[in-house]
C-alpha positions in Angstrom: -32.7 0.1 -3.0 -32.2 -3.5 -3.8 -28.8 -5.1 -4.3 -29.0 -5.4 -8.1 -30.0 -1.8 -8.5 -27.1 -0.6 -6.3 -24.5 -2.4 -8.4 -26.1 -1.3 -11.7 -26.3 2.4 -10.6 -22.8 2.3 -9.0 -21.4 1.0 -12.3 -23.1 3.7 -14.3 -22.0 6.5 -12.0 -18.5 5.0 -11.8 -18.2 4.9 -15.6 -19.4 8.5 -15.9 -16.7 9.6 -13.4 -14.1 7.5 -15.2 -14.9 9.2 -18.5 -14.7 12.6 -16.8 -11.3 11.6 -15.4 -10.0 10.5 -18.9 -11.2 13.8 -20.4 -9.4 15.7 -17.6 -6.2 13.7 -18.0 -6.2 14.1 -21.7 -7.0 17.8 -21.4 -3.6 18.3 -19.6 -1.8 17.3 -22.8 -4.2 19.0 -25.2 -4.3 22.3 -23.4 -0.6 22.7 -22.7 0.0 26.3 -21.8 2.2 27.7 -19.1 4.2 25.6 -16.7 2.2 27.1 -13.8 -1.1 25.8 -15.1 0.4 22.4 -15.8 1.8 22.3 -12.2 -1.6 23.3 -10.8 -3.3 20.6 -12.8 -0.8 18.0 -11.6 -1.1 19.3 -8.0 -4.9 19.0 -8.1 -4.6 15.4 -9.3 -2.1 14.7 -6.5 -4.6 16.1 -3.9 -7.5 14.1 -5.4 -6.0 10.6 -5.9 -4.0 8.3 -3.7 -0.6 7.3 -5.1 -0.5 10.0 -7.7 3.1 10.4 -9.0 2.8 12.6 -12.0 1.2 12.4 -15.5 2.2 8.8 -16.2 0.6 5.5 -17.0 0.6 4.2 -13.4 -1.0 7.4 -12.0 -3.5 7.2 -14.9 -4.5 3.7 -14.0 -4.7 4.4 -10.2 -6.8 7.5 -10.9 -9.1 5.6 -13.2 -9.7 2.9 -10.7 -10.3 5.4 -7.9 -12.8 7.4 -9.9 -14.7 4.2 -10.8 -14.9 3.2 -7.1 -16.1 6.7 -6.2 -19.3 5.9 -8.2 -20.1 3.1 -5.7 -19.3 5.4 -2.8 -21.6 8.1 -4.1 -24.4 5.6 -4.6 -23.9 4.2 -1.1 -23.9 7.6 0.5 -27.0 8.6 -1.5 -28.7 5.4 -0.4 -27.8 6.0 3.3 -29.1 9.6 3.2 -32.3 8.5 1.4 -32.9 5.9 4.1 -32.1 8.4 6.9 -34.4 11.1 5.6 -37.3 8.7 4.8 -37.1 7.5 8.4 -37.0 11.1 9.7 -39.9 12.2 7.5 -42.1 9.2 8.3 -41.5 9.6 12.1 -42.8 13.1 12.2 
């Protein structure tokens, strides 16, 4: 995968993940419900994102940045696995 394609694909995947994060974050406030469900939702965010301190603007921004970066991580891992398996298949 060439360098330009990596950045383009990483940005697209990162934006997709960021949109999913926004939907999940907003869902916390739309869904409401019991305190146990809200606590579970918050705990899952805390497990998933570094620096999570609750449903506030700082945590939202940190989570948004981290989900965007995960797009590049996923593309990099995909690229590495593709290179590894191409080499493995071609050597046999």
